[in-house]
N, C-alpha and C positions, 0 to 999 in steps of 0.2 A: 504493500499499499505504500503510497507518494501523496503525501499534504506538501501543499503550496499555500504560504501566506503574503498574500500580498498589503501592505501598510498603504493607507491613501494619506500624505504626507500635508495635504491640504486641508485635507478633514479634521486632522489632527489638530493642526494649528488652531484649524476655528473653532474647535471645542476647547483649547485652552483657551481662547481671547474669551469665549464665550462664558467662562466659568468664570475668570478674573468679572465680568463684567457682570455677571449673576452675586456673584459675595458681592461689587458694589451697592448693586441694587438693593443687595438683601440689609447691607449699613445705614443705607439712608432709608429705606423703610422702616429700619428698629426704630429710629432716632423719630421718624416720622409717629410713631406708635406711641412710644414713649411722652412725648409732647402732647399727644394727645389724649393720653390718658390722666392730663393733668396732675405728675406726681411731683415733679420737680420743683423744690421752693421756687418760691417768684415772691420777688419784691419787686425790681424796677426791670425784671427781665436780662438783667445781663448774662448770668448764669448760664437761662435757658436759650435765649434766641442769638448773643452773639457769642459764648464762650463756649458754646457745644458744636462739635462739628464732627463729621465722620472724618478719619484718617483712611485714606485708602492708599498712603503712600508702600505698603507692604501688601499689599492686594494680588500682586504676582507669587507670591511666597504663600499666600490662601490666608493671612492673618489683616483683617478690617478691624478698626476701632473705634469707637466713639467717645469722643477727650473733652472732658469741662475740664476747660483750660482754664480756670480760677486759681488761686490760690483758698480762700474760703467754700471750695466744692468739697475738697475731702473731709471739713471740718461739719459742714452740712450732713453729709451722707455718711457721716458714723456717728450722727449724734442724734438717733431718732425720737431723744428724747425731749428735743427741744420742740419748743410749742408754733410750729409754723403756720403762720398765718395762709387763711384758703378762700382766701377773698376770690383771686385769680384763678390759681390754682385749686379746686377745691380735695384735690388727693395729693395734695402737696406734705412728704414726708422724707424723713431718714432712708435711709438704704431704697430707695425707688427703683435703682436695679433687681433687689430681691428676687423680686415673682418672674420673670427669665433669667435670673442666675441660678434661683434655687426654687419656685415656686411654679407655679403652674402651668407658665408661659414657658419655660426652659426650653420645652421642642420648637418654639417659635421661628426661632434663626436658622433650625435644620430646616422645617419646612416652608419657610421662604425661597430658602437657596433651592431647594427641590421646583419648585413651583416657577421661581425665574429661571431654572435651565429648562426645564421641559417647554416654558415660553421662547425661549431664546433657540433651542435647539429644533422646535416645533416635533417635539414627541411629548 
């Protein structure tokens, strides 16, 4: 028995590009969802609307990060005992990513990635 395998280089390169694009889309969607959930503490809006962004600089290696780029973000995040103002963001709290890291939404990024890959690859 003789088996011959031919790799389609163009298709493989496109698949790699689609994976990177799907990862970036997943990061953007995750940021959109966390903002929509209104869980980030909101005073002036700086933390949520200016200092939080998707860092896709390592997307080729498979890493997408959502960054809160301000010195006080960690203080707010790691102190859920603070009395957060819920006037603008009704669900504002510390540890606002916990639901996506350890809770019921833990599988959400993976599901989004799969969904975006299907869309991009026609599968």
